[in-house]
C-alpha positions as CSV (number, residue, x, y, z in Angstrom):
1,X,-58.6,-77.8,86.0
2,X,-55.4,-80.0,85.3
3,X,-53.3,-80.6,88.0
4,X,-50.2,-78.9,86.1
5,X,-52.4,-75.9,85.5
6,X,-53.4,-75.7,89.2
7,X,-49.6,-75.8,90.0
8,X,-49.0,-72.9,87.9
9,X,-51.8,-71.0,89.1
10,X,-50.7,-71.4,92.6
11,X,-47.1,-70.5,91.7
12,X,-48.6,-67.2,89.9
13,X,-49.8,-66.1,93.3
14,X,-47.1,-67.0,95.5
15,X,-44.5,-65.2,93.3
16,X,-46.4,-62.2,92.3
17,X,-44.8,-59.0,93.2
18,X,-46.1,-55.9,94.6
19,X,-47.2,-52.9,92.5
20,X,-44.0,-51.4,91.0
21,X,-41.6,-53.9,92.5
22,X,-40.7,-55.1,88.9
23,X,-39.3,-51.8,88.0
24,X,-35.6,-52.6,88.4
25,X,-35.5,-55.8,90.3
26,X,-34.6,-59.3,88.6
27,X,-37.7,-61.0,87.5
28,X,-38.5,-64.3,85.8
29,X,-41.6,-64.3,83.6
30,X,-43.6,-67.4,82.7
31,X,-44.1,-67.7,79.0
32,X,-46.6,-70.0,77.6
33,X,-46.3,-71.2,74.0
34,X,-48.9,-72.9,71.7
35,X,-46.2,-75.3,70.1
36,X,-43.1,-76.7,71.3
37,X,-39.6,-76.3,69.7
38,X,-40.5,-78.6,66.9
39,X,-42.3,-75.9,65.2
40,X,-39.6,-73.4,64.2
41,X,-41.7,-70.5,64.8
42,X,-41.6,-71.0,68.5
43,X,-37.6,-70.6,68.3
44,X,-37.8,-67.9,65.9
45,X,-40.2,-65.6,67.7
46,X,-40.9,-66.7,71.4
47,X,-37.3,-68.0,72.3
48,X,-35.8,-65.3,70.4
49,X,-37.7,-62.6,71.8
50,X,-36.9,-64.0,75.2
51,X,-33.3,-64.2,74.3
52,X,-33.1,-60.5,73.1
53,X,-35.0,-59.2,76.2
54,X,-32.7,-61.0,78.7
55,X,-29.6,-59.5,76.9
56,X,-31.2,-56.0,76.5
57,X,-32.0,-55.9,80.3
58,X,-28.5,-57.2,81.2
59,X,-29.9,-60.3,82.8
60,X,-32.5,-58.7,84.8
61,X,-35.8,-60.0,82.8
62,X,-35.6,-63.8,82.4
63,X,-38.0,-66.4,81.2
64,X,-39.2,-70.0,81.7
65,X,-41.4,-71.6,79.2
66,X,-44.4,-73.9,79.1
67,X,-45.9,-75.4,76.0
68,X,-49.0,-77.3,74.9
69,X,-48.1,-80.1,77.2
70,X,-49.3,-78.0,80.1
71,X,-52.1,-76.0,78.2
72,X,-53.6,-76.9,75.1
73,X,-53.0,-74.3,72.3
74,X,-56.6,-73.3,72.0
75,X,-57.0,-72.8,75.7
76,X,-54.1,-70.5,76.4
77,X,-55.7,-67.2,75.9
78,X,-57.7,-67.2,79.2
79,X,-54.9,-68.3,81.6
80,X,-52.7,-65.5,80.2
81,X,-55.5,-63.1,80.6
82,X,-56.0,-64.0,84.4
83,X,-52.3,-63.8,85.0
84,X,-51.6,-67.6,85.4
85,X,-48.9,-66.9,82.9
86,X,-47.4,-63.7,82.1
87,X,-47.0,-64.0,78.2
88,X,-48.2,-66.2,75.6
89,X,-47.0,-66.9,72.0
90,X,-50.1,-67.9,69.7
91,X,-51.7,-67.2,66.6
92,X,-55.3,-65.5,66.3
93,X,-57.2,-68.5,65.0
94,X,-56.7,-70.3,68.3
95,X,-58.5,-67.7,70.1
96,X,-61.0,-66.8,67.7
97,X,-63.8,-67.9,70.1
98,X,-62.9,-64.9,72.4
99,X,-62.3,-62.2,69.7
100,X,-62.5,-62.2,65.9
101,X,-60.5,-58.8,65.6
102,X,-57.0,-60.3,65.3
103,X,-58.1,-63.0,62.7
104,X,-58.0,-60.0,60.1
105,X,-54.0,-60.3,60.0
106,X,-54.5,-63.5,57.9
107,X,-56.0,-61.4,55.2
108,X,-54.0,-58.2,55.5
109,X,-51.0,-57.7,53.4
110,X,-47.9,-59.5,55.2
111,X,-46.0,-56.6,56.8
112,X,-45.6,-55.7,60.1
113,X,-44.5,-52.3,59.3
114,X,-47.7,-51.6,57.3
115,X,-49.7,-53.0,60.2
116,X,-48.1,-50.3,62.4
117,X,-48.2,-47.4,60.0
118,X,-51.8,-47.9,59.0
119,X,-53.2,-48.4,62.6
120,X,-54.0,-52.0,62.3
121,X,-51.5,-52.7,65.1
122,X,-52.8,-50.3,67.5
123,X,-56.4,-51.4,66.8
124,X,-55.5,-55.1,67.6
125,X,-53.7,-53.7,70.8
126,X,-56.9,-52.1,72.1
127,X,-58.7,-55.2,71.2
128,X,-56.3,-57.3,73.6
129,X,-56.8,-54.6,76.4
130,X,-60.4,-55.7,76.4
131,X,-59.3,-59.1,77.8
132,X,-56.4,-57.7,80.1
133,X,-53.7,-58.3,77.7
134,X,-51.2,-56.2,76.3
135,X,-50.2,-56.8,72.5
136,X,-46.3,-57.0,72.8
137,X,-45.5,-58.2,69.3
138,X,-47.6,-59.0,66.0
139,X,-45.4,-60.8,63.6
140,X,-45.7,-61.8,59.8
141,X,-44.1,-65.2,59.2
142,X,-42.6,-64.1,55.8
143,X,-43.3,-61.5,53.2
144,X,-45.4,-63.2,50.7
145,X,-48.7,-65.5,50.8
146,X,-47.2,-68.9,50.8
147,X,-46.6,-70.0,54.1
148,X,-49.0,-73.0,54.1
149,X,-49.2,-76.4,52.4
150,X,-51.2,-79.6,52.7
151,X,-49.5,-82.9,53.0
152,X,-51.3,-85.6,51.4
153,X,-51.1,-89.5,51.4
154,X,-51.8,-89.7,47.8
155,X,-51.5,-87.2,44.7
156,X,-54.5,-85.0,43.9
157,X,-57.3,-86.2,41.8
158,X,-58.0,-84.4,38.7
159,X,-61.0,-82.2,38.4
160,X,-62.5,-79.0,40.0
161,X,-62.8,-80.8,43.3
162,X,-59.8,-83.1,44.0
163,X,-60.4,-83.1,47.6
164,X,-64.0,-84.5,47.3
165,X,-64.7,-87.2,49.8
166,X,-61.4,-86.5,51.8
167,X,-60.9,-85.4,55.3
168,X,-58.2,-82.9,55.8
169,X,-56.7,-82.0,59.1
170,X,-57.2,-78.2,59.6
171,X,-58.9,-75.5,61.6
172,X,-61.4,-73.0,60.5
173,X,-58.8,-70.7,58.8
174,X,-58.4,-73.5,55.9
175,X,-62.2,-73.8,55.3
176,X,-62.2,-71.1,52.4
177,X,-59.6,-73.3,50.6
178,X,-60.5,-76.9,51.5
179,X,-64.1,-76.7,51.3
180,X,-64.5,-75.4,47.7
181,X,-62.2,-78.4,46.7
182,X,-64.6,-80.9,48.1
183,X,-62.9,-81.6,51.3
184,X,-63.9,-81.7,54.9
185,X,-62.0,-80.5,57.9
186,X,-60.9,-82.4,61.1
187,X,-59.5,-80.3,63.8
188,X,-56.6,-81.8,65.3
189,X,-53.6,-80.6,67.4
190,X,-50.1,-80.9,66.0
191,X,-49.3,-83.8,68.1
192,X,-52.1,-85.8,66.8
193,X,-51.4,-85.4,63.2
194,X,-48.9,-88.2,62.5
195,X,-50.9,-90.9,64.1
196,X,-54.1,-89.5,62.4
197,X,-52.4,-89.8,58.9
198,X,-50.8,-93.1,59.8
199,X,-54.4,-94.9,60.6
200,X,-56.3,-92.9,57.9
201,X,-58.3,-90.8,60.2
202,X,-57.4,-88.1,57.8
203,X,-56.0,-88.1,54.2
204,X,-54.1,-85.0,54.4
205,X,-53.0,-82.2,56.8
206,X,-53.1,-78.5,56.5
207,X,-50.1,-76.7,58.4
208,X,-47.3,-74.4,57.7
209,X,-44.6,-75.7,55.6
210,X,-42.3,-75.4,58.7
211,X,-42.7,-78.4,61.0
212,X,-43.2,-81.2,58.4
213,X,-39.7,-82.4,59.0
214,X,-39.4,-82.1,62.7
215,X,-42.9,-83.8,63.2
216,X,-41.8,-86.5,60.7
217,X,-45.1,-86.3,58.8
218,X,-43.1,-87.1,55.6
219,X,-43.0,-90.6,56.9
220,X,-46.9,-91.0,56.4
221,X,-47.6,-88.3,53.8
222,X,-45.4,-88.4,50.7
223,X,-47.3,-85.6,48.6
224,X,-47.1,-81.7,49.2
225,X,-50.0,-79.6,47.6
226,X,-48.8,-76.8,45.4
227,X,-49.1,-74.0,45.0
228,X,-48.4,-73.1,48.6
229,X,-50.9,-70.4,50.1
230,X,-51.8,-68.0,52.7
231,X,-49.8,-66.1,55.2
232,X,-49.7,-66.3,59.0
233,X,-49.5,-63.8,61.8
234,X,-48.2,-64.7,65.2
235,X,-48.8,-62.8,68.4
236,X,-46.9,-62.3,71.7
237,X,-49.2,-61.0,74.4
238,X,-48.6,-60.2,77.9
239,X,-51.0,-60.0,80.9
240,X,-51.7,-56.3,81.2
241,X,-51.5,-56.1,84.9
242,X,-48.1,-57.6,84.9
243,X,-46.9,-55.3,82.0
244,X,-48.1,-52.5,84.2
245,X,-45.9,-53.3,86.9
246,X,-42.8,-52.7,85.1
247,X,-41.3,-49.1,84.7
248,X,-41.9,-47.0,81.8
249,X,-38.3,-47.7,80.7
250,X,-38.7,-51.6,81.0
251,X,-42.1,-51.4,79.1
252,X,-40.5,-49.6,76.3
253,X,-37.7,-52.2,76.4
254,X,-40.2,-54.9,76.0
255,X,-42.0,-53.3,73.2
256,X,-38.9,-52.0,71.3
257,X,-37.4,-55.5,71.5
258,X,-40.6,-56.9,69.9
259,X,-40.8,-54.3,67.2
260,X,-37.0,-55.0,66.1
261,X,-37.9,-58.8,65.9
262,X,-40.9,-57.9,63.9
263,X,-38.7,-56.4,61.2
264,X,-36.4,-59.1,60.9
265,X,-38.4,-62.4,61.5
266,X,-40.0,-62.4,58.0
267,X,-36.8,-63.1,56.3
268,X,-35.9,-65.7,58.8
269,X,-39.1,-67.6,58.1
270,X,-38.6,-67.3,54.4
271,X,-35.2,-68.7,54.3
272,X,-36.1,-71.4,56.8
273,X,-39.3,-72.5,54.5
274,X,-37.0,-72.8,51.4
275,X,-34.7,-75.1,53.5
276,X,-37.6,-77.0,54.6
277,X,-38.9,-77.5,51.1
278,X,-35.5,-78.8,49.9
279,X,-35.2,-81.2,52.8
280,X,-38.9,-82.7,52.0
281,X,-37.8,-83.3,48.5
282,X,-34.6,-85.1,49.6
283,X,-36.9,-87.3,52.1
284,X,-39.0,-88.4,49.0
285,X,-41.9,-85.9,49.3
286,X,-43.2,-85.1,45.7
287,X,-45.3,-82.2,44.7
288,X,-48.7,-82.4,43.5
289,X,-50.2,-79.5,41.8
290,X,-53.7,-78.0,41.5
291,X,-54.7,-77.1,38.0
292,X,-54.0,-73.5,37.7
293,X,-57.5,-72.4,36.8
294,X,-58.8,-74.2,39.9
295,X,-56.2,-72.6,42.1
296,X,-56.9,-69.3,40.8
297,X,-60.7,-69.8,41.6
298,X,-60.1,-71.0,45.1
299,X,-57.4,-68.5,45.8
300,X,-59.6,-65.6,44.9
301,X,-62.4,-66.6,47.2
302,X,-59.8,-67.4,50.0
303,X,-59.2,-63.8,51.4
304,X,-62.8,-63.2,51.2
305,X,-63.4,-66.4,53.1
306,X,-60.9,-65.2,55.8
307,X,-62.6,-61.8,56.0
308,X,-65.9,-63.5,56.3
309,X,-64.8,-65.6,59.2
310,X,-63.1,-62.6,60.9
311,X,-66.3,-60.5,60.9
312,X,-68.9,-63.1,61.4
313,X,-67.6,-66.2,63.3
314,X,-67.6,-64.5,66.6
315,X,-70.9,-62.4,67.1
316,X,-69.7,-60.9,70.2
317,X,-66.8,-59.0,68.4
318,X,-68.5,-58.6,64.9
319,X,-69.0,-54.8,64.9
320,X,-65.3,-54.1,66.0
321,X,-64.0,-56.7,63.3
322,X,-66.3,-55.0,60.8
323,X,-64.8,-51.6,61.7
324,X,-61.3,-53.0,61.1
325,X,-62.4,-54.3,57.9
326,X,-63.7,-51.0,56.8
327,X,-60.4,-49.4,58.0
328,X,-58.6,-51.8,55.8
329,X,-60.8,-51.3,52.7
330,X,-60.5,-47.7,52.9
331,X,-56.5,-48.1,53.0
332,X,-56.8,-50.4,49.7
333,X,-55.9,-53.5,52.0
334,X,-59.0,-55.3,51.5
335,X,-61.7,-55.6,48.8
């Protein structure tokens, strides 16, 4: 355990309120985020949510933030589950090793409204409860399947496998796209990408479009893969014990606020992505295009690949992930 995490753990127990004490008293919640503010999504979702809750509660509910400098992104699920932190802003692939169920939202149509109406949101909430977490919000980062890009050090080669022999930064989510194009994945945190591109550890980096400017990756990777691809779900979860200490009214406030943000945030992301692309062009980043036939081939297999990861990567949650897949298939939201 790191020194910083140990300090946070001690503070969690010293500052814990007795049962029911959080009902009307002023409280400060510890919010852990997988990215710092250089990734716009952290501001659009985590910090915006905190701002909205503080305003709606007339200042009674406040927040302090910690990020990947305290706990690495893929290690944040467990300390939130234990109550070291109260809330966590993350994305399902980062806790795939604990549960594969929320991974399905990378493959479902990008609509929080549909996720709620068709029971997917509640299904994910029940899954989180198995790990002492309450699902507060489940956000679609845009209204289309064009959230991601791959920044490259050189333009694409021609042919069916333009990534042949190339190392691309990315986690398992990107495998259904990168592997069929001949590339191999190197799993790096966001803070490691710049130096890895600069030193030639990787020849490209898969990441959301947003973040490319703030992280200054355009300085070391001058080409952007097109077409863009994929959608991204983001989650806000809360330690379930902590959530239960709130009054019913305050629980409703926390959930209602997240629901409102779910409805508005896709348009915020879409506008920001459009602006980011224009900025990258001004900074000298050129687009390099996959052959349309090649993209059609890999894109058709992409969603199938994501569902395969959802169901089969984590053997402990396979049956529950399979049940969600069957639900989506019955609703026409999966093939």
